C-alpha positions in Angstrom: 15.2 -4.2 18.2 17.4 -7.1 18.3 16.6 -10.7 17.2 16.2 -13.4 19.9 16.5 -17.3 19.7 13.6 -18.5 17.6 12.7 -15.2 16.2 13.9 -12.8 13.4 13.3 -9.1 13.6 13.5 -6.6 11.0 12.4 -2.9 10.5 9.4 -1.6 8.4 11.5 1.6 7.7 9.2 3.8 9.8 10.6 3.1 13.2 8.6 0.0 13.8 9.5 -3.7 13.3 8.2 -6.9 12.2 8.9 -10.0 14.1 9.0 -13.5 12.5 8.8 -16.5 14.9 7.3 -20.0 15.2 3.6 -20.1 15.4 2.1 -21.3 18.9 0.1 -24.8 19.3 -2.6 -24.7 19.1 -2.7 -22.0 16.3 -4.3 -18.5 17.3 -7.6 -17.4 15.6 -6.6 -15.8 12.1 -8.5 -14.0 9.3 -7.7 -13.1 5.8 -5.5 -10.4 5.0 -7.0 -7.4 3.4 -6.2 -6.7 -0.1 -5.8 -3.1 0.6 -3.7 -3.6 4.0 -1.2 -0.8 4.8 1.0 -2.9 6.8 1.2 -5.9 4.3 0.3 -4.4 0.9 0.2 -6.8 -2.0 2.7 -6.0 -4.8 2.1 -8.8 -7.2 -0.4 -11.5 -7.7 -1.0 -14.3 -10.4 -4.4 -15.6 -9.4 -4.3 -18.3 -6.5 -0.8 -19.7 -7.9 1.5 -16.8 -6.6 1.7 -13.7 -4.9 4.2 -11.2 -3.3 3.7 -8.7 -0.2 5.8 -6.0 0.9 6.5 -6.3 4.9 8.5 -3.2 5.6 12.0 -3.6 4.3 11.2 -7.2 3.2 9.2 -8.9 0.8 7.2 -12.2 1.5 6.8 -14.4 -1.5 4.5 -17.4 -2.1 3.7 -19.5 -4.8 2.4 -23.1 -5.6 5.0 -25.6 -6.4 4.5 -26.7 -9.9 8.0 -28.2 -10.6 9.0 -29.9 -7.3 12.4 -30.8 -8.6 13.3 -27.3 -9.6 16.1 -25.3 -7.6 14.7 -23.2 -5.0 15.3 -19.3 -5.1 16.8 -19.3 -1.4 19.5 -21.9 -2.7 20.7 -19.6 -5.5 20.7 -16.4 -3.3 22.9 -18.5 -0.7 25.1 -19.4 -3.8 25.5 -15.5 -4.7 26.0 -14.8 -0.9 28.9 -17.2 -0.9 30.6 -15.2 -3.9 30.0 -11.9 -2.4 31.1 -9.1 -2.8 29.5 -8.6 -6.0 29.2 -5.4 -8.0 25.5 -5.5 -7.7 23.1 -5.8 -4.7 20.8 -8.9 -4.4 18.2 -9.9 -1.6 19.2 -11.6 1.5 17.3 -14.6 2.6 15.3 -14.1 5.8 13.0 -17.1 5.9 12.2 -20.1 3.5 9.8 -22.9 4.0 7.3 -25.2 2.1 4.0 -26.1 3.3 0.8 -27.8 1.7 2.6 -27.7 -1.8 3.4 -24.2 -1.4 6.9 -22.5 -1.3 7.6 -19.5 1.0 10.2 -17.0 0.9 10.8 -13.8 2.8 13.8 -11.7 1.4 15.3 -8.4 2.2 14.3 -5.4 0.2 16.9 -4.2 -2.5 17.1 -0.2 -1.9 15.9 1.6 -5.0 13.0 1.4 -7.5 12.5 -0.9 -10.4 14.0 0.3 -13.6 10.6 0.2 -15.0 9.7 3.0 -12.7 13.0 5.2 -13.2 13.4 4.6 -16.9 10.8 7.3 -18.0 12.6 10.0 -16.0 16.1 8.9 -17.3 18.0 10.7 -20.2 19.5 8.7 -22.9 23.1 8.7 -21.2 21.6 7.3 -17.9 19.5 4.6 -20.0 22.7 3.7 -21.8 24.5 3.3 -18.7 22.1 1.0 -17.2 22.0 -1.0 -20.2 25.6 -1.3 -20.3 25.8 -2.4 -16.7 23.2 -5.1 -17.1 25.0 -6.4 -20.0 28.3 -6.4 -18.0 26.5 -8.1 -15.3 25.3 -10.8 -17.6 28.9 -11.1 -18.9 30.5 -11.5 -15.3 27.9 -14.1 -14.4 28.8 -16.1 -17.2 32.4 -16.4 -15.9 31.0 -19.0 -13.4 30.8 -22.4 -15.2 28.7 -25.4 -14.7 28.7 -29.1 -15.9 24.9 -29.4 -16.5 21.9 -27.5 -17.5 20.6 -27.2 -14.1 20.2 -25.0 -11.0 23.2 -24.1 -8.8 22.5 -27.4 -6.6 22.2 -29.7 -9.6 18.5 -29.7 -9.4 16.1 -28.8 -12.5 16.7 -25.5 -14.0 13.2 -23.7 -14.1 13.6 -22.4 -17.9 10.3 -23.7 -19.5 11.4 -21.9 -22.8 13.9 -24.7 -23.4 11.3 -27.5 -22.9 8.1 -28.8 -24.6 4.9 -29.6 -22.8 4.2 -29.3 -19.0 5.8 -32.6 -17.9 8.2 -32.2 -14.9 10.6 -34.4 -16.6 11.0 -31.8 -19.4 13.4 -29.7 -17.2 15.8 -32.7 -16.4 19.1 -31.9 -17.2 19.8 -34.6 -19.6 16.4 -33.6 -21.6 17.4 -29.9 -21.5 20.8 -30.8 -23.1 19.1 -32.9 -25.8 16.8 -29.9 -26.5 19.8 -27.5 -26.5 21.5 -29.6 -29.0 18.3 -29.5 -31.4 18.3 -25.8 -31.1 21.8 -25.9 -32.3 23.6 -24.4 -29.2 27.1 -25.3 -27.9 26.7 -27.3 -24.7 30.4 -27.8 -24.1 30.5 -24.6 -22.1 27.6 -23.9 -19.8 27.5 -20.5 -18.0 25.5 -19.2 -15.0 22.8 -16.8 -16.0 19.9 -15.0 -14.5 17.4 -15.6 -17.3 14.9 -12.9 -16.1 16.6 -9.5 -16.4 13.6 -7.6 -17.3 13.2 -4.1 -15.9 10.9 -5.1 -13.1 13.9 -7.2 -11.7 16.3 -4.6 -11.9 16.6 -2.1 -9.0 18.2 1.3 -9.4 18.9 4.5 -7.7 20.4 6.9 -10.1 21.3 9.2 -7.3 23.6 6.7 -5.7 24.6 5.0 -9.2 23.5 1.8 -7.5 22.2 -1.5 -9.1 20.6 -4.3 -7.7 19.0 -7.7 -9.3 16.1 -9.5 -7.6 13.9 -12.6 -8.5 16.5 -15.3 -9.0 13.9 -18.2 -9.3 15.1 -19.0 -12.9 18.9 -18.7 -12.5 21.2 -21.6 -13.1 23.6 -23.0 -15.9 22.8 -22.7 -19.6 24.5 -22.4 -22.8 26.2 -19.2 -23.4 23.9 -18.4 -26.6 21.0 -18.7 -24.2 21.8 -15.4 -22.5 21.0 -13.1 -25.5 18.6 -15.4 -27.1 16.3 -15.1 -24.0 16.5 -11.3 -24.3 15.3 -11.7 -28.1 12.3 -14.0 -27.3 11.0 -13.2 -24.0 8.0 -10.5 -24.0 8.2 -11.0 -20.2 11.2 -8.9 -20.0 9.2 -5.9 -21.6 8.1 -2.7 -20.0 4.6 -3.0 -18.5 3.3 0.1 -20.4 3.7 1.7 -23.9 3.2 0.6 -27.4 4.6 -2.7 -28.9 8.0 -1.1 -29.7 8.5 1.0 -26.6 7.7 -1.8 -24.4 10.4 -4.2 -25.9 13.1 -1.2 -26.0 14.7 -2.6 -22.9 15.4 -6.0 -24.0 16.3 -5.0 -27.6 18.8 -2.5 -26.2 20.6 -5.2 -23.9 20.6 -7.7 -26.6 22.4 -5.2 -28.8 24.9 -4.6 -26.1 25.4 -8.4 -25.5 26.2 -8.6 -29.3 28.9 -5.9 -29.1 30.5 -7.7 -26.1 30.6 -11.0 -27.9 27.2 -12.8 -27.2 25.4 -14.6 -30.1 21.9 -16.1 -30.3 20.1 -18.9 -31.7 16.8 -17.6 -32.2 16.1 -19.2 -35.4 17.0 -22.6 -33.9 14.7 -21.9 -30.9 11.6 -21.1 -33.2 12.4 -24.3 -35.3 12.6 -26.1 -32.0 9.2 -24.9 -30.6 7.3 -25.2 -33.8 8.6 -28.7 -34.7 
């Protein structure tokens, strides 16, 4: 079914279609979406702050705007598209908007399943292959250089690990540069990085040897040392299940491979910075 002017149409993967269009005025009667909806199942929620729903072959994302000056994810996805083709898949932007202090984004689904889902059924050779591929992607992204610690459009980098406190000014590029110097990072060469490459944001299909990367909200320019440091310290990039050692396997293995291909870290400097 083709899209028409003022609408966007995409498949649900089962022979039906979703249509995105401007709402009429006055608005029609509406009702809350059932949490167990088969047509729009919720796949993630964090209280009333953020949520993600699957809508056929797309995802609908909504979250409160806590950092109004941060680079928006659709901007970063457009940045990636302008540099295509790349050796990994990433979502296409279908729609974005901001209403009532909330940011809404609809993106295409990247084919495959999350690495978290596929990992238990992989043998060691396949696991190592994906560890190496993600490390290689980090290295490839790091070839893109920036002039400030910020998002791709010069707005704030949404990397709260490099700030102190909850002030929106804490993510100002000049303040982040000052913080990085305090952590003892080299700020003379700033590289593009994803900053949240946990197994839930890596989409794979071992039968097709494919890999995709989703959730680009945190991506931007940072010191090169920060790439490996983030893997060392961020439990948000752990597997969701298993004992403490098993949950951290992914980021430990990627950090080890990053070290093998020349990345260093400043974990001691960061710990001193955050405790000071």
